[in-house]
GUKEFI-363429 format. One record per atom (N, C-alpha, C): residue number from 1; atom name; x negated, y, z. Coordinates in steps of 0.05 Angstrom, whole numbers. Atoms other than C-alpha are relative to their C-alpha. Example, Ala and Ser with C-alpha at 12.3 -4.5 7.8 and 13.67 -1.06 7.14 Angstrom:
BEGIN
ATOM    k   a       x       y       z
ATOM    1   N     -18     -24       0
ATOM    1  CA    -246     -90     156
ATOM    1   C     -18      24       0
ATOM    2   N      16     -24      -1
ATOM    2  CA    -273     -21     143
ATOM    2   C      15      22      14
! end
This chain:
BEGIN
ATOM    k   a       x       y       z
ATOM    1   N      31       4       9
ATOM    1  CA    -286    -181    3672
ATOM    1   C      -1      18     -16
ATOM    2   N       5     -23      11
ATOM    2  CA    -316    -122    3659
ATOM    2   C     -16      -2     -31
ATOM    3   N      21       1      27
ATOM    3  CA    -357    -118    3580
ATOM    3   C     -31       7       5
ATOM    4   N      27      -7      -3
ATOM    4  CA    -423    -119    3569
ATOM    4   C      -6      24     -20
ATOM    5   N      21     -26      13
ATOM    5  CA    -462     -53    3549
ATOM    5   C     -13     -10     -23
ATOM    6   N      16      -3      17
ATOM    6  CA    -485     -59    3481
ATOM    6   C     -27      24       3
ATOM    7   N      17     -23      -8
ATOM    7  CA    -557     -25    3479
ATOM    7   C       6      24     -31
ATOM    8   N      -7     -17      18
ATOM    8  CA    -557      34    3433
ATOM    8   C     -24       4     -18
ATOM    9   N      20      -4      30
ATOM    9  CA    -596      41    3366
ATOM    9   C     -10      25       1
ATOM   10   N       1     -24       0
ATOM   10  CA    -632      96    3360
ATOM   10   C      -6       5     -33
ATOM   11   N       0     -10      14
ATOM   11  CA    -620     123    3292
ATOM   11   C     -33      10     -20
ATOM   12   N      29     -15      22
ATOM   12  CA    -689     164    3279
ATOM   12   C     -27     -15      18
ATOM   13   N      36      13       1
ATOM   13  CA    -736     107    3313
ATOM   13   C     -17     -10     -19
ATOM   14   N      12      25      14
ATOM   14  CA    -788      70    3275
ATOM   14   C      -7     -22      -1
ATOM   15   N       0      30     -11
ATOM   15  CA    -789       7    3272
ATOM   15   C     -30      -1      -3
ATOM   16   N      31       9     -12
ATOM   16  CA    -854     -27    3307
ATOM   16   C      -7     -29     -31
ATOM   17   N       5      22      16
ATOM   17  CA    -887     -79    3247
ATOM   17   C      -3     -24      23
ATOM   18   N       0      26     -15
ATOM   18  CA    -888    -147    3263
ATOM   18   C     -38     -11       4
ATOM   19   N      32      15     -10
ATOM   19  CA    -960    -177    3301
ATOM   19   C      -4     -28     -25
ATOM   20   N       6      19      11
ATOM   20  CA    -990    -218    3243
ATOM   20   C     -21     -12      14
ATOM   21   N      29      25     -10
ATOM   21  CA   -1031    -278    3277
ATOM   21   C     -14      -1      -4
ATOM   22   N      26       6      12
ATOM   22  CA   -1101    -294    3270
ATOM   22   C       0     -23     -12
ATOM   23   N      13      15       7
ATOM   23  CA   -1134    -345    3236
ATOM   23   C       0     -30      27
ATOM   24   N      -5      20     -22
ATOM   24  CA   -1116    -415    3281
ATOM   24   C     -35     -21      -8
ATOM   25   N      32      15      -5
ATOM   25  CA   -1188    -461    3293
ATOM   25   C     -11     -21     -27
ATOM   26   N       0      15      20
ATOM   26  CA   -1165    -506    3244
ATOM   26   C     -14      13     -24
ATOM   27   N       2     -23      29
ATOM   27  CA   -1157    -451    3188
ATOM   27   C     -27      12     -13
ATOM   28   N      19      -9      -1
ATOM   28  CA   -1222    -428    3211
ATOM   28   C     -18     -26     -10
ATOM   29   N      10      18      15
ATOM   29  CA   -1253    -491    3197
ATOM   29   C      -9      -8     -19
ATOM   30   N     -13       2      32
ATOM   30  CA   -1225    -507    3133
ATOM   30   C     -17      20     -12
ATOM   31   N       9     -17      22
ATOM   31  CA   -1251    -443    3104
ATOM   31   C     -36       0       7
ATOM   32   N      29       1      -2
ATOM   32  CA   -1325    -454    3136
ATOM   32   C     -12     -33     -18
ATOM   33   N      14       4      12
ATOM   33  CA   -1332    -516    3110
ATOM   33   C      13      -2     -27
ATOM   34   N      -5      -9      22
ATOM   34  CA   -1300    -498    3040
ATOM   34   C     -31      15     -10
ATOM   35   N      10     -17       3
ATOM   35  CA   -1353    -443    3040
ATOM   35   C     -32     -17       3
ATOM   36   N      26      19       2
ATOM   36  CA   -1415    -498    3058
ATOM   36   C      11     -19     -19
ATOM   37   N       2      10      32
ATOM   37  CA   -1401    -532    2996
ATOM   37   C      -2      10     -14
ATOM   38   N      10     -16      32
ATOM   38  CA   -1399    -488    2954
ATOM   38   C     -22      13       1
ATOM   39   N      27      -8     -14
ATOM   39  CA   -1466    -460    2990
ATOM   39   C     -15     -23     -14
ATOM   40   N       8      21      10
ATOM   40  CA   -1482    -530    2975
ATOM   40   C      -6     -10     -35
ATOM   41   N     -12       0      33
ATOM   41  CA   -1456    -538    2900
ATOM   41   C     -23      21     -12
ATOM   42   N      16     -16      18
ATOM   42  CA   -1498    -468    2879
ATOM   42   C     -29      -4      10
ATOM   43   N      36      10       0
ATOM   43  CA   -1567    -493    2919
ATOM   43   C      -3     -25     -20
ATOM   44   N       8      23      12
ATOM   44  CA   -1563    -562    2875
ATOM   44   C       1       6     -20
ATOM   45   N     -11     -20      24
ATOM   45  CA   -1542    -517    2812
ATOM   45   C     -43      13      -3
ATOM   46   N      19     -18       4
ATOM   46  CA   -1605    -472    2827
ATOM   46   C     -27     -21       3
ATOM   47   N      25      16      -6
ATOM   47  CA   -1659    -531    2847
ATOM   47   C       4     -15     -25
ATOM   48   N       4      26      20
ATOM   48  CA   -1639    -581    2784
ATOM   48   C       0      27     -18
ATOM   49   N       2     -19      20
ATOM   49  CA   -1639    -513    2744
ATOM   49   C     -41      -4      -3
ATOM   50   N      33      -3      -5
ATOM   50  CA   -1712    -501    2772
ATOM   50   C     -23     -22      -7
ATOM   51   N       9      26      -1
ATOM   51  CA   -1730    -576    2769
ATOM   51   C      -6     -10     -33
ATOM   52   N      -8       0      27
ATOM   52  CA   -1709    -579    2691
ATOM   52   C     -28      12     -11
ATOM   53   N      17     -16      13
ATOM   53  CA   -1753    -520    2681
ATOM   53   C     -35     -12       4
ATOM   54   N      25      14      -6
ATOM   54  CA   -1811    -552    2717
ATOM   54   C     -16     -18     -27
ATOM   55   N      -6      17      11
ATOM   55  CA   -1804    -608    2680
ATOM   55   C      -6      -1     -37
ATOM   56   N      12      -1      30
ATOM   56  CA   -1805    -579    2607
ATOM   56   C     -23      16       2
ATOM   57   N      19     -15      -1
ATOM   57  CA   -1861    -537    2626
ATOM   57   C     -24     -21      -4
ATOM   58   N      10      18      -5
ATOM   58  CA   -1898    -593    2649
ATOM   58   C      -6     -26     -37
ATOM   59   N      -7      18      23
ATOM   59  CA   -1878    -637    2576
ATOM   59   C     -19      17     -26
ATOM   60   N      20     -21      24
ATOM   60  CA   -1903    -569    2538
ATOM   60   C     -26      -2       3
ATOM   61   N      34      11      -3
ATOM   61  CA   -1973    -580    2567
ATOM   61   C       2     -23      -7
ATOM   62   N       6      23       9
ATOM   62  CA   -1971    -647    2558
ATOM   62   C      -1       3     -36
ATOM   63   N       6      -3      27
ATOM   63  CA   -1962    -636    2481
ATOM   63   C     -31      19      -5
ATOM   64   N      25     -16      15
ATOM   64  CA   -2012    -583    2473
ATOM   64   C     -31     -22       8
ATOM   65   N      16      15      -8
ATOM   65  CA   -2058    -637    2516
ATOM   65   C      -2     -27     -24
ATOM   66   N      -5      19      24
ATOM   66  CA   -2040    -682    2457
ATOM   66   C     -17       8     -18
ATOM   67   N       2     -15      21
ATOM   67  CA   -2053    -633    2407
ATOM   67   C     -35      -4      -2
ATOM   68   N      33     -13       3
ATOM   68  CA   -2119    -613    2428
ATOM   68   C     -29     -21       1
ATOM   69   N       8      20       0
ATOM   69  CA   -2142    -686    2448
ATOM   69   C     -16      -9     -29
ATOM   70   N       8      17      36
ATOM   70  CA   -2132    -718    2372
ATOM   70   C     -16      21     -11
ATOM   71   N      16     -18      26
ATOM   71  CA   -2163    -646    2337
ATOM   71   C     -31     -11      10
ATOM   72   N      31       7       3
ATOM   72  CA   -2225    -661    2375
ATOM   72   C     -15     -26     -10
ATOM   73   N       4      25      11
ATOM   73  CA   -2227    -729    2367
ATOM   73   C       1      -3     -33
ATOM   74   N       2      -2      39
ATOM   74  CA   -2214    -723    2288
ATOM   74   C     -23      11      -1
ATOM   75   N      26     -13       3
ATOM   75  CA   -2260    -664    2282
ATOM   75   C     -30     -23       5
ATOM   76   N      24      18       3
ATOM   76  CA   -2315    -708    2302
ATOM   76   C      -9     -26      -6
ATOM   77   N       7      32      15
ATOM   77  CA   -2302    -780    2286
ATOM   77   C      -7       4     -29
ATOM   78   N      -3      12      34
ATOM   78  CA   -2289    -761    2218
ATOM   78   C     -29      28     -15
ATOM   79   N      28     -14       4
ATOM   79  CA   -2361    -721    2220
ATOM   79   C     -23     -16       0
ATOM   80   N       8      18       0
ATOM   80  CA   -2386    -788    2234
ATOM   80   C     -25      -3     -19
ATOM   81   N      20       5      28
ATOM   81  CA   -2458    -793    2183
ATOM   81   C      -9      21     -14
ATOM   82   N       3     -24       4
ATOM   82  CA   -2461    -721    2167
ATOM   82   C     -24       0      -4
ATOM   83   N      31     -10       3
ATOM   83  CA   -2530    -700    2141
ATOM   83   C       6      20     -12
ATOM   84   N      -8     -15      11
ATOM   84  CA   -2537    -635    2115
ATOM   84   C     -11       6     -29
ATOM   85   N      14     -10      32
ATOM   85  CA   -2584    -644    2054
ATOM   85   C       3     -29     -16
ATOM   86   N       5      28      14
ATOM   86  CA   -2564    -713    2021
ATOM   86   C     -12      -1     -29
ATOM   87   N      32      14      28
ATOM   87  CA   -2607    -707    1952
ATOM   87   C     -22       2       5
ATOM   88   N      25       3     -12
ATOM   88  CA   -2665    -704    2000
ATOM   88   C      -3     -28      14
ATOM   89   N       4      29     -17
ATOM   89  CA   -2653    -762    2040
ATOM   89   C      20      -9       5
ATOM   90   N     -32      29      -6
ATOM   90  CA   -2601    -827    2056
ATOM   90   C       1      10      22
ATOM   91   N     -10      -5     -28
ATOM   91  CA   -2568    -832    2108
ATOM   91   C     -14     -29      24
ATOM   92   N      15      18     -23
ATOM   92  CA   -2618    -885    2140
ATOM   92   C     -27      16       3
ATOM   93   N      16     -22      -1
ATOM   93  CA   -2666    -839    2135
ATOM   93   C      -2      34      19
ATOM   94   N      -5     -22     -20
ATOM   94  CA   -2632    -783    2170
ATOM   94   C       9     -15      23
ATOM   95   N     -11      16     -30
ATOM   95  CA   -2601    -830    2224
ATOM   95   C     -18     -24      -3
ATOM   96   N      13      27       2
ATOM   96  CA   -2658    -881    2234
ATOM   96   C       8      -7      36
ATOM   97   N      -3      21     -15
ATOM   97  CA   -2651    -936    2282
ATOM   97   C      -3      20      37
ATOM   98   N       4      -8     -22
ATOM   98  CA   -2643    -914    2354
ATOM   98   C      27       7      30
ATOM   99   N     -20       5     -24
ATOM   99  CA   -2612    -919    2428
ATOM   99   C      -1      31      12
ATOM  100   N       1     -13     -13
ATOM  100  CA   -2583    -859    2453
ATOM  100   C      32      14      21
ATOM  101   N     -20       0     -25
ATOM  101  CA   -2545    -839    2520
ATOM  101   C      19     -19       5
ATOM  102   N     -20      32       2
ATOM  102  CA   -2519    -918    2518
ATOM  102   C      11      -7     -23
ATOM  103   N      -7       7      35
ATOM  103  CA   -2512    -916    2446
ATOM  103   C     -10     -14     -13
ATOM  104   N      25      12      12
ATOM  104  CA   -2545    -967    2416
ATOM  104   C      12      -1     -28
ATOM  105   N      -5      -4      28
ATOM  105  CA   -2550    -948    2335
ATOM  105   C     -22     -20      -1
ATOM  106   N      26      22       6
ATOM  106  CA   -2593   -1016    2322
ATOM  106   C       0       7     -25
ATOM  107   N       9      17      19
ATOM  107  CA   -2581   -1009    2247
ATOM  107   C      -6      41     -10
ATOM  108   N       4     -23      16
ATOM  108  CA   -2606    -950    2207
ATOM  108   C      18      16     -22
ATOM  109   N     -22      -6      16
ATOM  109  CA   -2556    -901    2172
ATOM  109   C      31      -5      23
ATOM  110   N     -33      10     -21
ATOM  110  CA   -2505    -929    2234
ATOM  110   C       5      33      12
ATOM  111   N      -7     -24      -9
ATOM  111  CA   -2457    -874    2254
ATOM  111   C      15       0      31
ATOM  112   N     -18       2     -22
ATOM  112  CA   -2412    -897    2303
ATOM  112   C     -10     -26      10
ATOM  113   N      12      27     -12
ATOM  113  CA   -2418    -951    2354
ATOM  113   C      20       7      29
ATOM  114   N     -23      -5     -20
ATOM  114  CA   -2374    -970    2416
ATOM  114   C      -2     -32      17
ATOM  115   N       4      14     -21
ATOM  115  CA   -2369   -1012    2475
ATOM  115   C      28     -15       3
ATOM  116   N     -35       0     -16
ATOM  116  CA   -2306   -1058    2512
ATOM  116   C      13      18      14
ATOM  117   N      -8     -19     -19
ATOM  117  CA   -2266   -1007    2544
ATOM  117   C       6      21     -18
ATOM  118   N      -5     -26      14
ATOM  118  CA   -2247    -942    2520
ATOM  118   C     -24      19       0
ATOM  119   N      18     -13      -1
ATOM  119  CA   -2316    -908    2504
ATOM  119   C      -7      -9     -37
ATOM  120   N      12     -16      31
ATOM  120  CA   -2344    -885    2428
ATOM  120   C     -16       8      -7
ATOM  121   N      10     -12       4
ATOM  121  CA   -2401    -860    2409
ATOM  121   C     -12       9     -38
ATOM  122   N       0      -2      21
ATOM  122  CA   -2409    -819    2350
ATOM  122   C     -24      23     -14
ATOM  123   N      12     -14      -1
ATOM  123  CA   -2472    -790    2314
ATOM  123   C      -9      19     -28
ATOM  124   N       5     -12      29
ATOM  124  CA   -2484    -739    2253
ATOM  124   C     -26      23       2
ATOM  125   N      21     -12     -10
ATOM  125  CA   -2540    -691    2237
ATOM  125   C      10      30      -9
ATOM  126   N     -20     -31       3
ATOM  126  CA   -2516    -607    2240
ATOM  126   C     -33      16     -11
ATOM  127   N      21     -20      13
ATOM  127  CA   -2566    -566    2201
ATOM  127   C      10      31      10
ATOM  128   N     -11     -25     -21
ATOM  128  CA   -2567    -497    2226
ATOM  128   C      12      25      -6
ATOM  129   N     -23      -9      10
ATOM  129  CA   -2526    -461    2183
ATOM  129   C      35      -7     -13
ATOM  130   N     -12      11       8
ATOM  130  CA   -2473    -507    2165
ATOM  130   C      35       2      19
ATOM  131   N     -38      -3     -19
ATOM  131  CA   -2416    -496    2218
ATOM  131   C       5     -20      19
ATOM  132   N     -10      26     -17
ATOM  132  CA   -2412    -570    2249
ATOM  132   C       1      11      21
ATOM  133   N       6       8     -29
ATOM  133  CA   -2396    -567    2318
ATOM  133   C       2     -19      13
ATOM  134   N      -9      21     -21
ATOM  134  CA   -2395    -614    2377
ATOM  134   C      22       4      15
ATOM  135   N     -25       3     -10
ATOM  135  CA   -2342    -635    2419
ATOM  135   C       9      20      23
ATOM  136   N      -9     -23     -18
ATOM  136  CA   -2355    -576    2467
ATOM  136   C      -2      25     -14
ATOM  137   N      -9     -21      19
ATOM  137  CA   -2349    -528    2410
ATOM  137   C     -26      23      -8
ATOM  138   N      35     -13       3
ATOM  138  CA   -2423    -510    2402
ATOM  138   C      -8     -12     -26
ATOM  139   N      15      10      30
ATOM  139  CA   -2466    -509    2327
ATOM  139   C     -25      -7      15
ATOM  140   N      28      -2       1
ATOM  140  CA   -2535    -516    2319
ATOM  140   C     -13      25      -1
ATOM  141   N       7     -22      -5
ATOM  141  CA   -2566    -466    2346
ATOM  141   C     -36       3      -1
ATOM  142   N      29      10       8
ATOM  142  CA   -2643    -491    2326
ATOM  142   C      -7      10     -29
ATOM  143   N      14     -12      25
ATOM  143  CA   -2682    -472    2278
ATOM  143   C      -8     -19     -21
ATOM  144   N       5      21      28
ATOM  144  CA   -2684    -535    2233
ATOM  144   C      26     -22      11
ATOM  145   N     -21      22      -1
ATOM  145  CA   -2636    -595    2231
ATOM  145   C      -1     -16      22
ATOM  146   N      -6       6     -25
ATOM  146  CA   -2606    -625    2295
ATOM  146   C      14     -33      -2
ATOM  147   N     -24      24     -10
ATOM  147  CA   -2577    -697    2319
ATOM  147   C      12       3      12
ATOM  148   N      -8       0     -16
ATOM  148  CA   -2516    -693    2354
ATOM  148   C       6     -21       4
ATOM  149   N      -7      26      -9
ATOM  149  CA   -2493    -757    2393
ATOM  149   C      20       2      20
ATOM  150   N     -20      -3     -25
ATOM  150  CA   -2424    -747    2420
ATOM  150   C      18     -20      10
ATOM  151   N     -16      27     -11
ATOM  151  CA   -2390    -800    2467
ATOM  151   C      26      16      10
ATOM  152   N     -34     -11     -14
ATOM  152  CA   -2314    -798    2491
ATOM  152   C       0     -27      11
ATOM  153   N     -10      13     -20
ATOM  153  CA   -2292    -833    2548
ATOM  153   C      24       6      19
ATOM  154   N     -29     -17     -20
ATOM  154  CA   -2237    -832    2606
ATOM  154   C     -13     -10      20
ATOM  155   N      -1       2     -21
ATOM  155  CA   -2251    -821    2672
ATOM  155   C      10      18      16
ATOM  156   N     -19     -24     -20
ATOM  156  CA   -2223    -794    2741
ATOM  156   C     -26      27       3
ATOM  157   N      20     -32      -5
ATOM  157  CA   -2262    -719    2750
ATOM  157   C      27      11       6
ATOM  158   N     -22     -12     -15
ATOM  158  CA   -2230    -682    2807
ATOM  158   C      22     -13      11
ATOM  159   N     -10      13     -13
ATOM  159  CA   -2178    -735    2828
ATOM  159   C      22      -1     -27
ATOM  160   N     -21      10      25
ATOM  160  CA   -2142    -739    2755
ATOM  160   C     -16      -9     -17
ATOM  161   N      22      19      22
ATOM  161  CA   -2163    -784    2696
ATOM  161   C       4      19     -21
ATOM  162   N       6     -17      31
ATOM  162  CA   -2191    -746    2634
ATOM  162   C      -5      -7     -14
ATOM  163   N      19       8      28
ATOM  163  CA   -2214    -749    2564
ATOM  163   C     -25      19       9
ATOM  164   N      27     -11       3
ATOM  164  CA   -2288    -730    2573
ATOM  164   C     -19     -16     -21
ATOM  165   N      30       5      20
ATOM  165  CA   -2345    -722    2527
ATOM  165   C     -24       5       7
ATOM  166   N      31      -1      -1
ATOM  166  CA   -2421    -716    2524
ATOM  166   C     -11       0     -17
ATOM  167   N       7      -2      25
ATOM  167  CA   -2454    -685    2480
ATOM  167   C     -43      -7       6
ATOM  168   N      27       7       5
ATOM  168  CA   -2535    -711    2468
ATOM  168   C     -11      22     -11
ATOM  169   N      20     -16      22
ATOM  169  CA   -2579    -663    2434
ATOM  169   C     -33       4       9
ATOM  170   N      31      -2     -14
ATOM  170  CA   -2654    -659    2440
ATOM  170   C      -6      -7      27
ATOM  171   N     -13      18     -26
ATOM  171  CA   -2645    -707    2494
ATOM  171   C      10       8      26
ATOM  172   N     -18      -6     -33
ATOM  172  CA   -2607    -671    2542
ATOM  172   C      28       6      -9
ATOM  173   N     -33       0      -7
ATOM  173  CA   -2534    -686    2560
ATOM  173   C       9      14      22
ATOM  174   N     -18     -15     -19
ATOM  174  CA   -2481    -646    2577
ATOM  174   C      30     -13      -9
ATOM  175   N     -30      22      -1
ATOM  175  CA   -2414    -674    2601
ATOM  175   C      16      30      -4
ATOM  176   N     -21     -22       3
ATOM  176  CA   -2348    -630    2583
ATOM  176   C      23      -9      -2
ATOM  177   N     -24       7       1
ATOM  177  CA   -2283    -652    2607
ATOM  177   C      22      12     -21
ATOM  178   N     -25     -11      19
ATOM  178  CA   -2225    -642    2552
ATOM  178   C      21       6       5
ATOM  179   N     -35     -15      -3
ATOM  179  CA   -2162    -652    2576
ATOM  179   C      15     -21      26
ATOM  180   N      -7      21     -13
ATOM  180  CA   -2127    -689    2631
ATOM  180   C      19     -11      -2
ATOM  181   N     -35      16       3
ATOM  181  CA   -2069    -736    2645
ATOM  181   C     -10     -30     -30
ATOM  182   N       2      20      29
ATOM  182  CA   -2098    -780    2583
ATOM  182   C     -10     -26      33
ATOM  183   N       1      25     -17
ATOM  183  CA   -2098    -851    2623
ATOM  183   C     -12     -22     -10
ATOM  184   N      20      23      16
ATOM  184  CA   -2138    -903    2576
ATOM  184   C       5       9     -31
ATOM  185   N      11      -6      30
ATOM  185  CA   -2167    -894    2505
ATOM  185   C       1     -28     -13
ATOM  186   N       1      32      18
ATOM  186  CA   -2154    -960    2455
ATOM  186   C     -17      11     -25
ATOM  187   N      14       2      24
ATOM  187  CA   -2204    -962    2395
ATOM  187   C      -5     -23     -21
ATOM  188   N       1      15      20
ATOM  188  CA   -2209    -997    2333
ATOM  188   C      -9      15     -13
ATOM  189   N      18     -14      19
ATOM  189  CA   -2258    -994    2281
ATOM  189   C      12     -14     -28
ATOM  190   N       4      11      26
ATOM  190  CA   -2244   -1006    2213
ATOM  190   C     -12     -12     -24
ATOM  191   N      23      12      19
ATOM  191  CA   -2286   -1045    2171
ATOM  191   C       5     -13     -34
ATOM  192   N      -1      -3      30
ATOM  192  CA   -2298   -1050    2094
ATOM  192   C     -13     -20      -5
ATOM  193   N       8      29      -3
ATOM  193  CA   -2315   -1128    2087
ATOM  193   C     -18       0     -29
ATOM  194   N       9       1      27
ATOM  194  CA   -2325   -1125    2019
ATOM  194   C     -13      21     -25
ATOM  195   N       5     -22      18
ATOM  195  CA   -2351   -1057    1997
ATOM  195   C      10      15     -26
ATOM  196   N     -15     -12      11
ATOM  196  CA   -2292   -1041    1963
ATOM  196   C      20      35       7
ATOM  197   N      -1     -25      -1
ATOM  197  CA   -2281    -975    1992
ATOM  197   C      29       0      23
ATOM  198   N     -20       1     -16
ATOM  198  CA   -2214    -994    2042
ATOM  198   C     -12     -19      23
ATOM  199   N       9      13     -24
ATOM  199  CA   -2207   -1021    2110
ATOM  199   C      10     -29      -9
ATOM  200   N     -13      31       6
ATOM  200  CA   -2203   -1099    2100
ATOM  200   C      24     -13      37
ATOM  201   N     -10      14     -29
ATOM  201  CA   -2194   -1109    2186
ATOM  201   C      -5      27      11
ATOM  202   N       9     -18     -21
ATOM  202  CA   -2192   -1065    2243
ATOM  202   C      -5      -8      24
ATOM  203   N      25      16     -21
ATOM  203  CA   -2240   -1100    2298
ATOM  203   C      -1      18      24
ATOM  204   N      14     -13     -20
ATOM  204  CA   -2248   -1083    2370
ATOM  204   C     -31       2       0
ATOM  205   N      46       1     -10
ATOM  205  CA   -2327   -1059    2394
ATOM  205   C      11     -31      11
ATOM  206   N      17      29      -7
ATOM  206  CA   -2323   -1130    2436
ATOM  206   C       6     -22     -23
ATOM  207   N      -2      19      26
ATOM  207  CA   -2310   -1169    2367
ATOM  207   C     -14       6     -14
ATOM  208   N       8      -3      31
ATOM  208  CA   -2345   -1132    2324
ATOM  208   C     -38     -13      -4
ATOM  209   N      31      14      14
ATOM  209  CA   -2412   -1166    2289
ATOM  209   C     -20      25       3
ATOM  210   N      26     -25      15
ATOM  210  CA   -2479   -1123    2285
ATOM  210   C       2      10     -15
ATOM  211   N       5     -16      35
ATOM  211  CA   -2483   -1123    2218
ATOM  211   C      27      19     -17
ATOM  212   N     -20     -12      -2
ATOM  212  CA   -2414   -1092    2213
ATOM  212   C       4      32      14
ATOM  213   N      -4     -29      -3
ATOM  213  CA   -2422   -1023    2242
ATOM  213   C      -8      14     -15
ATOM  214   N      12     -16      11
ATOM  214  CA   -2456    -996    2191
ATOM  214   C      28       2     -33
ATOM  215   N     -20       1      21
ATOM  215  CA   -2396   -1016    2144
ATOM  215   C      35      20       7
ATOM  216   N     -31      -8     -12
ATOM  216  CA   -2336    -980    2188
ATOM  216   C      -2      28     -15
ATOM  217   N      -2     -18      13
ATOM  217  CA   -2304    -932    2145
ATOM  217   C      29      21      11
ATOM  218   N     -20      -9     -11
ATOM  218  CA   -2242    -904    2191
ATOM  218   C      -2      -9      29
ATOM  219   N      -9       6     -38
ATOM  219  CA   -2227    -902    2275
ATOM  219   C      19       2      -1
ATOM  220   N     -32      -5     -10
ATOM  220  CA   -2163    -916    2298
ATOM  220   C       3       2      30
ATOM  221   N      -1      -6     -29
ATOM  221  CA   -2151    -882    2369
ATOM  221   C      17      -7       9
ATOM  222   N     -32       1     -23
ATOM  222  CA   -2092    -892    2413
ATOM  222   C     -10       5      26
ATOM  223   N      -3      -7     -16
ATOM  223  CA   -2087    -854    2466
ATOM  223   C      21       1      27
ATOM  224   N     -30       1     -21
ATOM  224  CA   -2042    -864    2532
ATOM  224   C      -4      30      23
ATOM  225   N       1     -29     -16
ATOM  225  CA   -2025    -800    2571
ATOM  225   C      25     -15      15
ATOM  226   N     -20      -5     -20
ATOM  226  CA   -1984    -797    2641
ATOM  226   C      18      17      -5
ATOM  227   N     -20     -20       3
ATOM  227  CA   -1918    -775    2632
ATOM  227   C      -4      22      30
ATOM  228   N      -1     -14     -19
ATOM  228  CA   -1915    -714    2683
ATOM  228   C      26      14       9
ATOM  229   N     -18      -7      -9
ATOM  229  CA   -1852    -702    2695
ATOM  229   C      17     -25       5
ATOM  230   N     -14      26     -11
ATOM  230  CA   -1833    -774    2716
ATOM  230   C       8       3      26
ATOM  231   N      -5      -7     -31
ATOM  231  CA   -1797    -772    2781
ATOM  231   C      24      32      -2
ATOM  232   N     -10     -31      -7
ATOM  232  CA   -1764    -694    2768
ATOM  232   C      25      -7      -9
ATOM  233   N     -35       6      18
ATOM  233  CA   -1686    -691    2764
ATOM  233   C       3      13     -24
ATOM  234   N     -11      -7      22
ATOM  234  CA   -1652    -693    2716
ATOM  234   C     -13     -11     -39
ATOM  235   N      26      -1      21
ATOM  235  CA   -1715    -721    2669
ATOM  235   C      10     -32       5
ATOM  236   N       9      23       3
ATOM  236  CA   -1717    -789    2644
ATOM  236   C     -13      -7     -22
ATOM  237   N      26      12      20
ATOM  237  CA   -1766    -821    2596
ATOM  237   C     -22     -18      22
ATOM  238   N      23      25     -10
ATOM  238  CA   -1825    -869    2602
ATOM  238   C     -14       7      10
ATOM  239   N      30     -12     -14
ATOM  239  CA   -1881    -860    2647
ATOM  239   C     -19       3     -10
ATOM  240   N      27      -5      10
ATOM  240  CA   -1933    -859    2593
ATOM  240   C      11      -5     -30
ATOM  241   N     -15      -3      21
ATOM  241  CA   -1928    -830    2524
ATOM  241   C     -32     -15     -11
ATOM  242   N      31      -1      20
ATOM  242  CA   -1981    -862    2470
ATOM  242   C       0      15     -27
ATOM  243   N       8     -10      20
ATOM  243  CA   -2013    -831    2415
ATOM  243   C     -13     -12     -17
ATOM  244   N      16       5      23
ATOM  244  CA   -2047    -852    2349
ATOM  244   C      -7       6     -19
ATOM  245   N       6     -13      19
ATOM  245  CA   -2082    -835    2301
ATOM  245   C     -25     -12     -12
ATOM  246   N      27       7       9
ATOM  246  CA   -2132    -864    2246
ATOM  246   C     -14      25     -11
ATOM  247   N       9     -22       4
ATOM  247  CA   -2184    -824    2224
ATOM  247   C     -27      -8     -23
ATOM  248   N      15      10      21
ATOM  248  CA   -2230    -837    2160
ATOM  248   C     -31      20       6
ATOM  249   N      21      -1      -5
ATOM  249  CA   -2305    -819    2166
ATOM  249   C     -10      15     -31
ATOM  250   N      -6     -10      26
ATOM  250  CA   -2313    -771    2116
ATOM  250   C     -34      -8     -21
ATOM  251   N      35       0      14
ATOM  251  CA   -2389    -786    2094
ATOM  251   C      10     -32     -10
ATOM  252   N      -5      19      13
ATOM  252  CA   -2353    -858    2078
ATOM  252   C      16      -6     -19
ATOM  253   N     -13      -5      14
ATOM  253  CA   -2308    -835    2026
ATOM  253   C      -6       5     -32
! end
């Protein structure tokens, strides 16, 4: 038997690198799935952050609306019954019996009036230079004293529930939407029944006796606001918020 010749090895030959196999179909699919999951997680994080930012802005706007609404209501209601020259006139002389823009001031000197539901009328006499403003932010621009009647109520304006004010001056009524998001307003009237300067009971307009309107010395207002962030991602809370304030009539203190 002849011996099998062995292959000769060239000592100067450069070894050829081993060929690396590419990704198989399964490995490629795994990479794609992992990449998609990472993108989905990134998208969810960005979306959640954006939703949270929007919700925070909406809640900040709600707080601004709450402050504005209560500030305007407080400024007007506490001015009820004001007239600029109490040394020469009585309240009955300054605020005679009148019906203005649906508000029935059936007693001389009566400064507030209400009906069943979320509506209140407030009247006072603004002088020419006392700086008393109505709910639209205007002062008396006439040459003499002027009786202002401010009416507050909740209405749908432009598809949104809003707190609205109407100002009646010299027979002319101007409507001014104040803040949006107010769904209801509840008003109770603090009545001093025995004349000791303290509230004896809070009464809704629906059960108010006509003789008690002149005895109102404070007004309790509750505003209900819709929560603008309801349903937003990552936001929990009630569908509405309520804000209550008791406002003293300065003319009765």
